VEXDREN-2710 file (C-alpha; in Angstrom, 1 decimal):
% VEXDREN-2710
k/r/px/py/pz
1/MET/0.0/0.0/0.0
2/THR/1.3/3.4/-1.0
3/HIS/0.8/6.3/1.4
4/THR/0.7/9.9/0.3
5/SER/2.7/12.2/2.6
6/PHE/0.6/14.9/4.3
7/ASP/1.5/18.6/3.8
8/GLY/0.0/20.5/6.7
9/ALA/0.6/23.9/5.2
10/ASN/-2.9/24.3/3.7
11/SER/-4.5/23.0/6.9
12/ALA/-2.6/25.4/9.0
13/ARG/-3.5/28.4/6.7
14/LEU/-7.2/27.5/6.8
15/ALA/-7.0/27.3/10.6
16/ALA/-5.4/30.7/10.9
17/MET/-8.0/32.2/8.6
18/GLY/-10.8/30.5/10.5
19/ARG/-9.6/31.7/13.9
20/ARG/-9.1/35.3/12.6
21/ILE/-12.8/35.3/11.5
22/LEU/-13.9/33.8/14.8
23/ASP/-12.1/36.7/16.5
24/GLY/-13.9/39.3/14.4
25/GLY/-11.6/39.7/11.5
26/GLN/-12.0/39.3/7.7
27/ILE/-10.0/37.7/5.0
28/THR/-8.5/39.5/2.0
29/ARG/-9.4/39.0/-1.6
30/ALA/-6.1/37.2/-2.2
31/GLU/-6.9/34.7/0.6
32/GLY/-10.5/34.3/-0.8
33/ARG/-9.1/33.4/-4.3
34/TRP/-6.8/30.9/-2.6
35/LEU/-9.9/29.3/-0.9
36/PHE/-11.8/29.1/-4.2
37/ASP/-8.8/27.4/-5.9
38/LEU/-8.4/24.7/-3.3
39/ASP/-8.6/21.2/-4.9
40/GLY/-8.6/17.7/-3.5
41/SER/-11.0/16.2/-1.1
42/ALA/-8.8/16.6/2.0
43/ASP/-8.4/20.3/1.6
44/ILE/-12.0/20.8/0.7
45/GLY/-13.0/18.8/3.8
46/ASP/-10.9/21.0/6.0
47/LEU/-12.4/24.1/4.4
48/MET/-15.9/22.7/5.0
49/ALA/-15.1/21.8/8.6
50/TRP/-14.0/25.4/9.3
51/ALA/-17.0/26.8/7.4
52/ASN/-19.3/24.7/9.6
53/ARG/-17.5/26.0/12.6
54/LEU/-18.1/29.5/11.5
55/ARG/-21.7/28.9/10.8
56/ASP/-22.2/27.4/14.2
57/HIS/-20.4/30.2/15.9
58/PHE/-22.2/33.0/14.2
59/LYS/-25.6/31.3/13.5
60/GLY/-26.0/28.6/16.0
61/ASN/-28.2/25.8/14.9
62/LYS/-30.9/28.0/13.5
63/ILE/-31.8/27.7/9.8
64/HIS/-33.6/30.5/8.0
65/LEU/-36.4/29.2/5.7
66/CYS/-37.8/31.3/2.8
67/SER/-40.4/30.6/0.1
68/ILE/-41.3/32.4/-3.1
69/VAL/-44.5/32.8/-5.1
70/ASN/-44.4/33.8/-8.8
71/ILE/-47.0/36.6/-8.9
72/LYS/-46.5/37.3/-12.6
73/ALA/-44.8/34.7/-14.8
74/GLY/-43.1/34.7/-18.2
75/GLY/-43.0/37.2/-21.0
76/CYS/-40.0/39.1/-19.4
77/SER/-38.3/41.6/-21.7
78/GLU/-34.9/41.0/-20.4
79/ASN/-32.4/38.5/-22.0
80/CYS/-30.8/36.8/-18.9
81/ARG/-29.4/33.8/-20.6
82/PHE/-30.2/31.3/-17.7
83/CYS/-33.9/32.3/-17.4
84/ALA/-36.8/30.4/-18.8
85/GLN/-39.1/33.4/-18.3
86/SER/-37.5/35.6/-20.9
87/ALA/-39.8/36.4/-23.8
88/LEU/-36.8/36.0/-26.1
89/TYR/-36.5/32.2/-25.6
90/GLU/-38.8/29.3/-26.5
91/THR/-39.3/27.4/-23.3
92/GLU/-42.2/25.6/-21.6
93/SER/-42.3/28.0/-18.7
94/PRO/-45.9/29.2/-17.9
95/ARG/-47.0/32.7/-18.6
96/TYR/-49.7/34.6/-16.6
97/GLY/-50.5/38.0/-15.4
98/LEU/-50.7/39.3/-11.9
99/VAL/-52.2/36.7/-9.6
100/GLU/-55.4/37.3/-7.5
101/ASP/-55.5/37.8/-3.7
102/ASP/-56.7/34.3/-3.1
103/ALA/-53.6/32.8/-4.6
104/LEU/-51.4/34.9/-2.4
105/ARG/-53.4/34.1/0.7
106/ALA/-53.0/30.4/-0.1
107/ALA/-49.3/30.7/-0.6
108/ALA/-49.0/32.7/2.7
109/ALA/-51.0/30.0/4.6
110/GLU/-48.8/27.2/3.2
111/ALA/-45.6/29.1/4.1
112/LYS/-46.8/29.7/7.7
113/ALA/-47.8/26.0/8.0
114/ASN/-44.2/25.1/7.0
115/GLY/-42.5/27.4/9.5
116/VAL/-41.3/29.7/6.7
117/VAL/-40.1/33.2/7.9
118/GLY/-40.0/35.1/4.6
119/LEU/-42.4/34.9/1.7
120/GLY/-41.1/36.6/-1.5
121/LEU/-43.4/38.0/-4.1
122/VAL/-41.5/37.6/-7.4
123/ALA/-42.5/39.1/-10.9
124/ALA/-41.0/38.4/-14.3
125/TRP/-40.5/41.9/-15.8
126/ARG/-37.7/44.5/-16.2
127/GLY/-38.7/46.5/-13.1
128/LEU/-41.1/48.6/-11.2
129/GLU/-42.2/52.2/-11.6
130/GLU/-44.8/54.4/-9.9
131/GLY/-48.4/53.9/-11.0
132/PRO/-51.4/51.7/-10.5
133/LEU/-49.4/48.5/-10.5
134/LEU/-47.2/49.7/-7.6
135/ASP/-50.4/50.8/-5.8
136/GLU/-51.8/47.3/-6.2
137/LEU/-48.6/45.6/-5.0
138/CYS/-48.4/47.9/-2.0
139/ARG/-51.9/46.9/-1.0
140/GLN/-51.0/43.2/-1.4
141/PHE/-47.9/43.7/0.8
142/LYS/-49.9/45.4/3.5
143/GLU/-52.3/42.5/3.5
144/LEU/-49.4/39.9/3.7
145/ARG/-48.0/41.7/6.7
146/ALA/-51.4/42.1/8.5
147/ASP/-51.0/39.2/11.0
148/GLY/-47.3/39.9/11.6
149/THR/-46.2/36.3/11.3
150/LEU/-44.5/36.4/7.9
151/ARG/-41.8/38.7/6.7
152/ALA/-42.9/40.4/3.5
153/ASP/-40.2/40.0/0.8
154/ALA/-40.1/41.1/-2.8
155/SER/-38.2/40.5/-6.0
156/LEU/-39.7/42.9/-8.5
157/GLY/-36.7/43.8/-10.7
158/ILE/-34.9/47.1/-11.3
159/ILE/-35.9/50.2/-9.4
160/ARG/-34.8/53.5/-10.9
161/ASN/-36.9/55.8/-8.8
162/PRO/-36.0/56.1/-5.1
163/ARG/-39.7/56.9/-4.4
164/VAL/-40.7/53.4/-5.5
165/ALA/-38.3/51.8/-2.8
166/GLN/-39.8/54.2/-0.2
167/ARG/-43.4/53.2/-1.1
168/LEU/-42.4/49.5/-0.8
169/ALA/-40.9/50.2/2.6
170/GLU/-44.0/52.0/3.8
171/ALA/-46.1/49.0/2.6
172/GLY/-44.2/46.7/4.9
173/VAL/-41.6/45.2/2.5
174/GLU/-38.7/44.1/4.9
175/CYS/-36.3/42.4/2.5
176/TYR/-35.9/42.7/-1.3
177/ASN/-34.1/40.2/-3.5
178/HIS/-32.0/41.6/-6.3
179/ASN/-29.2/39.3/-7.3
180/LEU/-25.9/40.6/-8.7
181/GLU/-25.8/37.2/-10.5
182/SER/-22.1/37.0/-10.9
183/SER/-19.0/39.2/-10.9
184/ARG/-18.9/42.5/-12.7
185/ARG/-16.5/41.0/-15.2
186/PHE/-18.7/38.1/-16.1
187/PHE/-22.1/39.9/-16.0
188/GLY/-22.1/40.9/-19.7
189/GLU/-22.0/37.1/-20.5
190/VAL/-25.3/36.7/-18.5
191/CYS/-27.4/39.7/-19.6
192/THR/-27.1/42.6/-22.0
193/THR/-30.5/44.3/-21.8
194/HIS/-29.6/45.9/-18.5
195/THR/-26.3/46.5/-16.7
196/TYR/-24.5/45.5/-13.6
197/GLU/-24.5/49.2/-12.5
198/GLU/-28.4/49.2/-12.7
199/ARG/-28.5/46.4/-10.3
200/VAL/-26.1/48.1/-7.8
201/ALA/-28.1/51.3/-8.1
202/THR/-31.4/49.4/-7.3
203/ILE/-29.7/48.0/-4.2
204/ARG/-28.7/51.5/-3.1
205/HIS/-32.2/52.8/-3.4
206/LEU/-33.5/49.9/-1.3
207/LYS/-30.9/50.4/1.4
208/ASP/-31.6/54.1/1.5
209/ALA/-35.3/53.2/2.1
210/GLY/-34.4/50.9/5.0
211/ILE/-35.2/47.7/3.2
212/GLY/-33.0/44.6/3.9
213/ILE/-31.0/43.2/1.0
214/CYS/-31.2/39.7/-0.3
215/SER/-28.6/39.4/-3.0
216/GLY/-26.6/36.6/-4.4
217/GLY/-26.1/34.9/-7.7
218/ILE/-25.9/31.8/-9.8
219/ILE/-22.9/29.5/-10.1
220/GLY/-22.3/27.1/-13.0
221/MET/-23.0/29.5/-15.9
222/GLY/-19.5/29.3/-17.3
223/GLU/-17.8/31.7/-15.0
224/GLU/-14.4/31.2/-13.4
225/ARG/-13.7/30.5/-9.8
226/GLU/-12.3/34.0/-9.5
227/ASP/-15.8/35.3/-10.6
228/ARG/-17.5/33.4/-7.7
229/CYS/-15.0/34.8/-5.3
230/GLU/-15.5/38.4/-6.6
231/LEU/-19.3/38.0/-6.2
232/ALA/-18.9/37.1/-2.6
233/PHE/-16.7/40.2/-2.0
234/SER/-19.1/42.4/-3.9
235/LEU/-22.0/41.1/-1.7
236/ARG/-20.0/41.9/1.4
237/GLU/-19.4/45.4/0.1
238/ILE/-23.0/46.1/-0.7
239/GLY/-24.1/44.9/2.7
240/ALA/-26.3/42.0/1.6
241/GLN/-28.0/40.3/4.5
242/VAL/-29.4/37.2/2.8
243/VAL/-27.1/35.7/0.2
244/PRO/-28.8/33.1/-2.1
245/ILE/-26.5/30.8/-3.9
246/ASN/-28.3/29.2/-6.9
247/ILE/-26.7/26.5/-9.0
248/LEU/-27.6/26.6/-12.7
249/ASN/-30.3/24.1/-13.7
250/PRO/-30.0/24.4/-17.5
251/ILE/-33.4/24.9/-19.1
252/PRO/-34.0/23.7/-22.7
253/GLY/-34.6/26.7/-25.0
254/THR/-32.3/29.1/-23.0
255/PRO/-28.8/30.0/-24.2
256/PHE/-27.3/28.3/-21.2
257/ALA/-29.1/25.0/-21.8
258/ASP/-25.9/23.2/-22.8
259/ARG/-23.7/24.4/-19.8
260/PRO/-22.1/21.4/-18.1
261/SER/-23.0/20.8/-14.5
262/LEU/-20.6/21.8/-11.6
263/ALA/-19.2/18.9/-9.6
264/PRO/-20.9/18.6/-6.2
265/LEU/-17.5/19.2/-4.4
266/GLU/-17.1/22.4/-6.4
267/ILE/-20.5/23.6/-5.3
268/LEU/-19.8/22.7/-1.6
269/LYS/-16.4/24.4/-1.8
270/THR/-18.2/27.6/-3.1
271/ILE/-20.7/27.6/-0.3
272/ALA/-17.8/27.2/2.3
273/GLY/-15.9/30.0/0.5
274/PHE/-18.9/32.3/0.8
275/ARG/-19.1/31.6/4.6
276/PHE/-15.5/32.6/5.1
277/ILE/-16.1/35.9/3.3
278/LEU/-19.6/36.5/4.7
279/PRO/-19.4/35.0/8.2
280/ARG/-22.5/36.7/9.6
281/GLN/-24.7/36.7/6.6
282/GLU/-27.6/34.2/6.0
283/ILE/-26.1/32.1/3.2
284/MET/-29.0/30.5/1.5
285/VAL/-28.9/27.6/-0.9
286/ALA/-31.7/28.0/-3.4
287/GLY/-32.4/26.9/-7.0
288/GLY/-30.7/23.9/-8.6
289/ARG/-29.7/22.1/-5.4
290/VAL/-31.7/19.0/-6.0
291/VAL/-30.6/18.4/-9.5
292/ASN/-26.9/19.3/-8.9
293/LEU/-26.3/17.9/-5.4
294/ARG/-28.6/15.0/-5.3
295/ASP/-27.9/12.9/-2.2
296/LEU/-25.3/15.4/-1.0
297/GLN/-27.8/18.1/-0.1
298/PRO/-27.3/17.7/3.6
299/LEU/-23.7/18.7/3.3
300/ILE/-24.6/22.2/2.4
301/PHE/-25.1/23.0/6.1
302/LEU/-21.8/21.4/7.0
303/ALA/-20.3/23.6/4.3
304/GLY/-21.6/26.7/6.0
305/ALA/-25.1/27.3/4.7
306/SER/-27.6/28.8/7.2
307/ALA/-30.7/29.3/5.1
308/LEU/-32.8/27.3/2.7
309/MET/-35.2/28.0/0.0
310/VAL/-38.2/25.6/0.5
311/GLY/-41.1/24.9/-1.8
312/ASN/-41.0/25.0/-5.6
313/TYR/-38.9/27.5/-7.5
314/LEU/-40.0/29.9/-10.2
315/THR/-39.9/27.4/-13.1
316/THR/-38.6/24.2/-11.6
317/VAL/-39.7/21.8/-8.9
318/ASN/-38.0/21.4/-5.6
319/GLN/-38.1/18.4/-3.3
320/SER/-40.9/18.4/-0.8
321/VAL/-40.9/20.7/2.3
322/GLN/-41.4/17.7/4.5
323/LYS/-38.2/16.1/3.1
324/ASP/-36.3/19.4/3.8
325/LEU/-37.7/19.6/7.3
326/GLN/-36.7/16.0/8.0
327/MET/-33.2/16.7/6.7
328/LEU/-32.9/19.6/9.1
329/LYS/-34.1/17.5/12.0
330/ASP/-31.7/14.7/11.2
331/LEU/-28.8/17.2/11.3
332/GLY/-29.9/18.6/14.6
333/LEU/-30.8/22.0/13.0
334/ASP/-33.7/24.2/14.0
335/PRO/-35.8/26.0/11.3
336/SER/-37.4/28.3/13.9
337/TRP/-35.3/31.3/12.8
338/ASP/-36.7/34.5/14.3
339/LYS/-34.2/37.4/13.5
340/HIS/-36.5/39.3/11.2
341/GLY/-34.3/42.4/11.6
342/PHE/-31.0/40.5/10.9
343/SER/-29.8/41.9/14.3
344/ASP/-27.0/39.4/14.5
345/GLN/-25.2/40.8/11.5
346/ARG/-23.7/43.9/13.2
347/GLU/-20.0/43.6/12.5
348/THR/-17.1/44.9/14.6
349/TYR/-14.0/43.8/12.8
350/CYS/-10.5/43.8/14.2
351/GLY/-7.0/42.7/13.2
352/SER/-4.5/43.8/10.5
353/GLN/-6.0/41.8/7.7
354/VAL/-9.3/43.8/7.7
355/GLU/-10.5/45.2/4.4
356/PRO/-13.2/47.7/5.3
357/ALA/-16.4/47.4/3.3
358/GLY/-16.8/50.3/0.9
359/PRO/-20.0/52.1/-0.1
360/VAL/-22.5/50.5/-2.4
361/THR/-21.3/52.7/-5.2
362/SER/-17.8/51.2/-5.1
363/VAL/-18.6/47.6/-5.8
364/VAL/-15.8/46.1/-7.9
END
């Protein structure tokens, strides 16, 4: 039998970075790129073990559950190359107009029954402006918030007018999803009908209105590891509080239909890298986890995830909520998350390796 000699340098470097984060410090971009370039099951196992320790330290055993409801499906004018809802692509994705109140009430009731904290209203369109549509949505958000048990979330596209963000805040929207999708460098490969800067500006308007930021991206679109690392640092800089990591589920008819799947260990390593860069954020694993991770789904929490999208996605089917809840129970994790205001994310960094977070306008 041949034995491979053990080089403890990587293990020691991971431990030093992990301890620095536990002590309130941050890692640098160079260190982040090193994490994302790790290969080999032993080093990835070490990385996940530290990410799990960081999750447990900053988040305990609480898992944040969110669900979404598609309030307007298909026919979107944008050309996001991963999306089955774009009007430019021939897919089998459903198309319908704004849903009625009864459908929203049913979605809210199901979410509450499953212990979900945040219910996101999602619409397939470019963005939201002032007018009758905004008036109607604000009415629906107020109704959703009426009993105080669900957090009213939204994902309604680009916001150009700060008054729109203010109206949503007044209607009770607590958290708004607007993904950066990937790094600034790679974004042009994902979409050309709007810009990365428009997404950053939308997030700025929302933050100015006092709305929490849910922002993440999609991995497996053909980007480099460095792009995933840069996305994580950009999310740190914009102050995202919930960070969804989606894994591309190639949809026939979209330009990304033929993209090869990421290896499960590459996905788990990415989640762990995000935890190192974003130790206090809710790192949520969302779309594509079933098809890409298969039986390895429970390992997302051992890789540092602290949140989960449950229920079906916008155009694809998820595993049952009951199966997800059993998975959490088996891991000794508790889905009764209650930090609506993300109060545990106040950061006081120390140490010489700190890179202070810049303003929203300086995302690079």
